[in-house]
C-alpha positions as CSV (number, residue, x, y, z in Angstrom):
1,S,166.6,209.7,7.2
2,V,163.7,208.2,5.2
3,V,162.8,205.0,4.6
4,T,160.8,204.1,1.9
5,L,159.1,201.1,2.5
6,A,157.5,199.0,-0.6
7,P,154.2,198.9,-0.5
8,V,152.3,195.3,0.4
9,P,149.5,194.4,-1.9
10,S,146.0,193.9,-0.6
11,D,144.1,191.1,-1.2
12,E,141.0,193.9,-0.9
13,P,140.8,195.8,-3.4
14,T,141.0,199.7,-2.5
15,A,137.8,202.1,-2.3
16,L,140.1,204.6,-4.8
17,P,142.6,203.7,-7.4
18,S,145.8,204.0,-6.7
19,R,147.5,207.6,-7.7
20,R,150.0,205.5,-9.4
21,P,150.3,202.5,-10.9
22,L,152.1,199.8,-8.8
23,S,153.7,198.4,-11.9
24,I,156.5,200.5,-12.8
25,T,157.0,199.7,-17.0
26,P,153.2,198.6,-19.0
27,S,152.6,195.6,-20.5
28,A,154.1,195.6,-24.1
29,D,150.9,194.9,-25.7
30,P,148.1,195.9,-23.7
31,T,145.2,195.2,-25.4
32,R,142.3,197.4,-26.7
33,Q,138.9,196.0,-25.7
34,P,138.9,193.9,-22.4
35,S,139.4,189.8,-22.5
36,V,136.1,188.0,-23.0
37,V,135.8,184.7,-21.0
38,T,133.8,182.0,-22.2
39,L,132.3,179.7,-19.4
40,A,130.2,176.6,-20.3
41,P,126.5,177.1,-19.7
42,I,125.0,175.3,-16.8
43,P,122.3,172.9,-17.0
44,Y,118.7,173.7,-15.3
45,D,116.7,171.2,-14.4
46,E,113.8,173.4,-15.1
47,P,113.0,174.8,-18.9
48,T,113.4,177.9,-19.9
49,T,110.1,179.9,-20.7
50,L,111.9,181.3,-24.6
51,P,113.1,179.3,-26.3
52,S,116.9,178.8,-27.2
53,R,118.3,180.8,-29.7
54,R,120.5,177.7,-31.1
55,P,119.3,173.8,-30.9
56,S,121.1,171.9,-27.7
57,I,121.3,168.7,-30.1
58,P,121.5,168.0,-34.0
59,P,118.5,167.9,-35.4
60,S,118.5,163.9,-36.8
61,A,120.1,162.7,-40.1
62,N,117.0,161.9,-41.8
63,P,114.3,163.3,-39.5
64,T,110.5,161.7,-40.3
65,T,109.0,164.6,-42.8
66,R,105.1,163.3,-41.8
67,P,103.7,161.3,-38.8
68,S,103.7,157.5,-38.4
69,K,100.6,156.5,-40.1
70,A,99.6,154.0,-36.5
71,P,100.3,155.1,-33.3
72,S,102.3,152.9,-31.2
73,S,100.3,151.4,-29.1
74,N,97.7,150.6,-31.2
75,P,95.0,151.2,-29.7
76,T,91.3,150.0,-30.9
77,K,88.3,152.2,-32.4
78,R,85.9,149.6,-31.4
79,P,85.3,147.5,-28.5
80,S,86.1,144.2,-29.1
81,K,84.0,141.0,-29.2
82,T,85.6,138.9,-26.7
83,P,87.3,140.8,-22.7
84,S,90.3,141.0,-22.8
85,V,90.9,138.5,-19.2
86,H,88.5,136.5,-18.4
87,P,85.9,137.1,-15.6
88,T,86.3,136.3,-12.2
89,R,83.9,133.7,-10.6
90,R,83.4,134.9,-7.4
91,P,82.0,138.1,-6.8
92,S,84.3,141.3,-6.6
93,A,84.2,143.2,-2.9
94,Y,81.7,145.7,-3.8
95,P,78.4,144.6,-4.7
96,T,75.3,146.0,-6.9
97,R,73.5,148.5,-5.0
98,R,70.2,146.2,-6.9
99,P,69.9,142.3,-6.6
100,S,71.3,139.6,-9.9
101,K,68.0,138.7,-11.4
102,A,69.5,135.4,-10.6
103,P,69.8,134.3,-6.5
104,S,73.5,133.9,-5.7
105,A,75.0,131.1,-3.7
106,N,74.9,132.8,-0.2
107,P,71.8,131.9,2.1
108,T,69.1,133.5,2.3
109,R,68.6,136.9,4.1
110,R,66.2,136.4,6.3
111,P,66.9,134.5,10.2
112,S,66.4,131.1,11.0
113,A,63.5,130.3,13.0
114,S,65.0,129.1,15.4
115,P,68.9,129.5,15.9
116,T,70.7,126.7,18.1
117,S,71.9,128.9,20.3
118,R,69.8,131.6,22.8
119,S,73.8,133.4,23.3
120,P,75.3,132.4,20.2
121,T,79.2,132.7,20.7
122,S,79.2,134.2,16.8
123,L,77.4,135.3,14.6
124,P,76.7,133.5,11.4
125,T,78.6,134.5,8.7
126,S,75.9,134.6,6.1
127,Y,76.1,138.3,5.2
128,K,79.7,137.9,4.4
129,G,80.3,139.3,1.3
130,E,77.6,141.4,1.0
131,F,79.9,144.1,2.7
132,P,82.2,147.1,1.3
133,Y,85.1,145.7,3.0
134,T,85.6,142.4,4.2
135,L,84.2,141.8,7.9
136,P,86.9,142.0,10.9
137,A,88.0,138.8,12.6
138,F,87.1,139.4,15.7
139,R,84.1,141.3,17.0
140,D,81.3,138.9,16.5
141,K,83.4,136.4,18.6
142,E,81.1,136.3,22.3
143,W,84.1,137.6,24.7
144,S,85.0,133.8,26.9
145,T,85.9,132.9,22.6
146,L,88.5,135.8,22.7
147,D,92.1,134.6,23.6
148,E,93.5,136.9,26.7
149,T,95.9,139.2,24.4
150,I,92.5,139.8,22.3
151,Q,90.5,141.0,25.7
152,D,93.5,142.6,27.0
153,I,93.5,145.3,23.6
154,A,89.7,145.8,24.0
155,V,89.8,146.4,27.8
156,N,92.9,148.9,28.0
157,K,93.0,150.8,24.2
158,L,89.3,150.6,23.5
159,H,87.5,150.6,26.7
160,Y,85.3,147.4,25.9
161,T,83.1,145.8,29.4
162,P,82.6,141.8,28.5
163,I,79.1,143.3,28.8
164,T,79.6,146.2,26.1
165,W,81.9,143.9,23.6
166,N,78.7,141.3,23.5
167,V,76.2,144.0,23.1
168,V,76.5,143.9,18.6
169,G,76.4,147.2,17.0
170,G,73.8,149.8,17.9
171,G,76.8,152.0,20.1
172,F,76.1,151.2,22.9
173,A,80.4,151.0,23.9
174,A,81.5,154.1,24.1
175,I,84.2,153.9,21.7
176,E,82.4,152.9,19.1
177,L,79.9,155.8,18.9
178,K,83.6,157.4,17.6
179,G,85.1,157.2,13.4
180,W,87.9,156.2,13.3
181,I,89.2,160.4,12.9
182,G,87.5,160.5,16.7
183,L,90.2,157.8,18.0
184,D,93.1,159.0,19.7
185,F,96.7,156.9,19.7
186,D,96.5,154.2,21.5
187,E,92.9,153.3,20.5
188,R,93.3,153.6,17.4
189,R,96.3,151.8,17.4
190,G,94.2,149.0,19.3
191,A,92.0,149.0,17.1
192,I,94.9,148.3,13.9
193,Q,95.7,145.1,16.5
194,L,91.8,143.9,16.3
195,G,92.2,144.2,12.2
196,Y,91.1,147.2,11.9
197,N,91.7,150.0,9.0
198,K,89.5,153.8,8.6
199,N,87.9,151.8,6.2
200,T,86.5,148.8,8.0
201,W,86.3,150.9,11.4
202,D,84.0,153.3,10.0
203,C,82.3,151.0,8.1
204,F,81.5,147.9,10.7
205,I,81.7,150.1,14.0
206,D,80.4,154.1,13.1
207,H,78.2,153.6,9.9
208,Y,79.5,156.0,8.7
209,R,77.4,158.5,11.7
210,S,80.7,160.9,12.4
211,W,80.6,161.7,8.6
212,T,78.7,164.6,7.5
213,W,76.1,164.3,4.4
214,D,78.2,166.3,2.8
215,Q,81.4,163.7,3.3
216,L,79.3,160.6,2.0
217,R,78.1,162.3,-0.8
218,L,81.5,163.8,-1.9
219,T,84.2,160.4,-0.7
220,N,81.7,157.5,-0.5
221,V,79.1,158.0,-2.7
222,D,77.9,153.9,-2.3
223,A,77.3,154.2,1.8
224,Y,75.4,157.9,1.0
225,L,73.0,156.2,-1.9
226,S,72.8,153.2,0.7
227,A,71.6,156.2,3.5
228,M,69.3,157.7,0.4
229,E,67.8,154.1,-0.2
230,L,67.3,153.1,3.9
231,G,65.6,156.9,4.1
232,W,68.0,159.5,5.6
233,T,67.9,163.6,3.7
234,R,71.1,165.7,5.0
235,T,68.5,167.3,7.6
236,L,67.7,164.0,9.4
237,W,71.4,162.4,9.2
238,D,73.5,165.9,9.8
239,N,70.9,166.5,12.9
240,Y,70.4,162.6,14.7
241,D,71.7,162.0,17.8
242,G,70.6,158.6,18.7
243,R,67.7,159.7,21.2
244,G,64.4,160.7,19.7
245,D,62.1,160.5,16.7
246,D,63.6,162.1,13.9
247,K,64.7,159.2,12.1
248,P,63.5,158.0,9.2
249,E,61.4,154.5,10.0
250,S,63.7,152.3,8.2
251,D,65.9,152.7,11.6
252,D,62.8,151.5,13.7
253,K,62.2,148.0,11.9
254,W,64.0,145.2,13.1
255,W,65.8,143.2,10.0
256,A,62.8,140.8,9.2
257,N,60.9,143.6,8.5
258,L,62.8,144.9,5.8
259,T,62.3,145.3,3.0
260,D,64.8,143.3,0.2
261,E,65.8,147.1,-1.2
262,E,66.4,148.4,1.9
263,Q,68.7,145.2,3.8
264,I,71.0,145.4,0.4
265,A,71.1,149.2,1.3
266,A,71.9,148.1,5.9
267,N,75.1,146.3,4.4
268,G,76.4,149.2,2.3
269,L,77.0,150.5,5.5
270,C,77.9,147.1,7.2
271,Y,75.0,146.1,8.7
272,F,73.5,143.1,8.9
273,R,70.5,141.1,11.4
274,E,73.1,140.7,14.3
275,N,74.2,144.1,14.2
276,W,71.9,145.7,12.8
277,D,69.2,144.1,15.5
278,Q,71.6,144.6,18.1
279,T,71.6,141.1,19.0
280,D,72.5,140.5,23.0
281,M,75.6,137.8,22.9
282,N,76.0,138.2,26.6
283,P,75.0,134.5,28.4
284,N,72.0,133.8,29.8
285,P,71.2,130.9,32.0
286,G,67.9,131.2,32.8
287,Y,64.8,131.7,31.0
288,F,63.7,135.1,30.2
289,P,64.5,136.5,26.6
290,H,67.8,138.3,28.5
291,P,69.9,137.8,31.6
292,L,68.0,138.4,34.6
293,P,69.2,141.7,36.6
294,A,69.7,140.0,40.1
295,F,70.6,142.9,42.0
296,R,68.0,145.0,41.1
297,Y,65.7,142.2,43.1
298,V,67.2,143.4,46.1
299,P,65.6,146.1,48.5
300,W,67.5,149.4,48.7
301,R,68.1,149.1,52.4
302,E,70.8,146.3,51.5
303,L,72.3,148.2,48.4
304,S,76.1,149.3,49.3
305,A,76.3,153.3,49.8
306,D,77.4,153.5,46.2
307,V,75.1,151.2,44.7
308,R,72.6,153.6,46.6
309,R,73.7,157.0,45.0
310,T,74.6,155.7,41.7
311,A,70.9,154.8,41.5
312,R,69.4,158.1,43.7
313,E,72.1,160.6,41.7
314,G,71.8,158.7,38.3
315,L,68.2,158.2,37.7
316,G,66.3,159.5,41.0
317,Y,65.1,157.0,43.2
318,I,64.3,156.3,46.5
319,R,63.9,153.3,48.9
320,E,60.0,154.1,48.2
321,T,60.5,153.5,43.9
322,W,63.3,151.0,44.3
323,N,62.3,148.8,46.3
324,A,58.4,149.2,44.1
325,V,59.4,148.1,40.8
326,D,58.2,149.7,37.7
327,S,57.2,152.9,39.9
328,N,60.1,154.2,39.1
329,P,58.8,157.2,35.9
330,L,61.8,156.3,34.3
331,E,60.5,152.6,34.2
332,A,58.1,152.9,32.7
333,S,58.2,155.1,30.3
334,D,62.0,155.4,29.3
335,T,64.3,152.7,27.4
336,F,67.6,152.5,27.8
337,F,68.2,154.7,24.6
338,D,65.0,157.0,25.6
339,L,67.4,158.1,28.3
340,N,70.1,160.4,28.5
341,L,73.7,160.1,28.7
342,E,74.5,160.9,32.7
343,Q,71.2,158.4,32.7
344,Q,72.6,156.2,30.7
345,A,75.8,156.4,32.8
346,A,74.1,155.5,35.6
347,A,72.1,152.3,34.8
348,Q,75.2,151.1,33.2
349,D,77.0,151.4,36.6
350,L,74.5,149.5,38.6
351,G,74.6,146.6,35.3
352,F,72.1,147.6,33.2
353,Y,72.4,147.5,29.1
354,P,70.1,148.1,26.7
355,H,68.7,145.3,26.9
356,T,68.1,144.1,30.2
357,W,66.5,147.5,30.7
358,D,63.8,147.1,28.0
359,C,63.5,144.0,28.9
360,H,63.2,143.6,33.0
361,M,62.4,147.5,33.8
362,N,60.4,148.9,30.9
363,H,59.1,145.8,29.4
364,F,59.3,146.6,25.3
365,N,56.1,149.6,27.0
366,S,57.7,152.1,24.8
367,F,57.8,149.9,21.9
368,Y,55.6,150.9,18.8
369,W,54.0,148.1,17.7
370,N,55.8,148.4,14.6
371,G,58.5,147.6,17.3
372,F,58.1,144.3,17.7
373,Y,58.7,140.5,15.9
374,G,58.7,137.0,16.4
375,D,57.9,136.1,19.9
376,A,57.5,139.9,21.2
377,K,55.0,140.3,18.8
378,V,53.2,137.0,19.8
379,A,53.7,137.8,24.0
380,V,51.3,141.2,23.1
381,E,49.8,140.0,21.0
382,T,48.3,136.7,23.4
383,L,48.3,139.2,26.2
384,G,45.2,140.7,24.6
385,W,47.0,143.9,23.0
386,T,46.0,145.0,19.7
387,A,48.0,147.5,17.8
388,V,45.5,150.4,17.8
389,S,45.5,149.3,21.7
390,W,49.4,149.4,22.1
391,D,49.8,153.6,20.0
392,Y,46.4,155.0,21.5
393,S,46.4,153.1,25.2
394,D,45.1,156.0,27.6
395,E,42.3,156.2,30.0
396,T,40.2,156.5,26.9
397,L,41.2,153.8,25.4
398,P,41.9,151.1,28.6
399,G,43.8,147.6,27.9
400,P,43.1,144.8,27.7
401,A,41.7,142.0,29.9
402,T,44.3,140.4,31.0
403,E,45.9,144.0,32.4
404,S,43.5,143.7,35.1
405,K,44.6,140.2,36.1
406,D,46.6,138.7,39.0
407,W,49.2,136.7,37.9
408,S,47.7,133.6,38.8
409,E,44.3,134.3,37.0
410,L,46.7,134.5,33.7
411,S,46.0,131.0,31.9
412,S,49.2,129.5,31.5
413,G,49.6,130.6,28.0
414,E,49.3,134.0,29.3
415,R,52.1,133.8,31.5
416,A,54.5,133.0,29.3
417,A,53.8,135.8,27.3
418,A,54.8,137.8,30.0
419,T,57.0,135.6,30.3
420,V,58.6,137.1,27.3
421,L,58.3,140.6,28.5
422,C,60.4,139.2,31.4
423,Y,58.0,140.2,34.0
424,F,57.3,138.0,37.2
425,G,54.4,136.7,39.3
426,E,56.1,139.9,42.0
427,I,56.5,142.1,39.7
428,W,52.6,141.4,37.9
429,D,51.5,141.9,40.6
430,D,53.1,145.3,41.6
431,I,54.5,143.3,45.3
432,P,57.6,145.1,46.7
433,I,61.0,144.1,46.6
434,T,60.5,143.5,50.7
435,E,57.8,140.6,50.7
436,W,59.9,138.4,48.9
437,Y,63.7,139.1,50.1
438,D,64.7,136.1,52.1
439,Y,67.5,139.0,54.3
440,E,69.2,135.9,55.9
441,E,70.1,134.7,52.8
442,G,70.6,137.3,50.6
443,V,68.1,136.1,48.1
444,N,64.9,137.1,46.8
445,T,62.7,134.2,46.6
446,A,60.8,134.8,44.1
447,V,63.2,134.5,40.8
448,S,66.8,132.5,40.6
449,L,69.6,133.4,38.1
450,Y,69.1,130.2,36.9
451,G,66.4,128.8,38.4
452,P,64.2,126.2,35.6
453,M,61.5,127.4,33.8
454,P,57.9,127.5,36.6
455,Q,55.6,124.2,35.2
456,D,52.7,126.6,34.4
457,I,54.4,128.8,31.9
458,D,53.4,127.3,28.5
459,M,55.8,128.5,25.6
460,S,55.0,126.2,23.4
461,I,53.3,129.2,21.7
462,F,56.8,130.7,20.6
463,R,59.7,130.3,18.3
464,R,62.1,130.4,21.5
465,G,65.0,132.2,20.7
466,N,63.7,134.9,18.4
467,A,62.6,137.2,21.1
468,V,62.8,140.9,20.6
């Protein structure tokens, strides 16, 4: 027998039309045309590219036929005779590039004749308000005056040491050779904790040295104009690495020797006297311009193996050149920043920093004549030097008579001048360390770190505190 099953309707349409309709009887009144379903229009966020056939909303009942006579904001056609707001009593944060005709209420830009301390605990505030940004609160304070939290941030996140912190400006601390964009995450967080942001770091710490000339020109016109006023050009700026003579004349001047226009331009790069002159805030209990590097006056054999290795491999010392101060060619010919980076690192590992190396090792012999001012200039002049003899002295141009005198033959004023250049008797007379070192006591017998001024030195010709 045959069982016929009713077809089971499927949810999905068949691929081919059915041979017969599923419904046996057609509908009573079939339509002649397909039904039309009208859907509500879907609004779009973006406007259509063509105008709609009919407006989406009916026009207003009484549209205007002409535009209104006056715009709603009522702008003035000419400037008003009086300003709309009152002028501020304080100057803006961004100073004009030229000084006003009338003097400001701020103190003079020149340093005082005699500062109150030879090792300042904080930098003066006389220049604040003349910069593009507010001077950060901590960087101008001497290390020992900082609280432990600030010291911890400075050491562990920004890699300062007490010595590198106390040397203001000049890029002696490695972190200060980086622009904001070059700081890693921890360094940037430490900088923020000390109150810096991108603007204040790049201005007060980096002085835009990590920026290219085009970056200055296109993104910081004020800094660009300041650099130009100081004599920088694209070639000098983009190629200067902190060493060598390819730099503008202003870069070799001390702050007091800059013109007023150059000082204003330096303010635009967040320089002021103390960071331009690289003020040494390290404690100085002695009578030399900068702290005595006592470790340098210890005989070679008394040094530890690590110190000898650093001195030998990093700076080329051997026993003879170490024991005879001033006999290493580097001491006689190079300032700290004339040393290459490896030599600078070795000198720093031994305990030197720019001021102590330049004074106690080089005795400013590598400075140009126009690099002297204040006590240091008085000192070289007192010893008989002139601009010509200093800059061009050689076999054909001998130095002054004092160069051939022993210490005992110098006058009290000449000894004072030599002291300002970080000489003392044994160094001036080229006596080896081994002859004035007490091996039993472990100290040199020539000069003490805390020693009083010798009586045969007359310092009255100097304004104390203004030496280089």
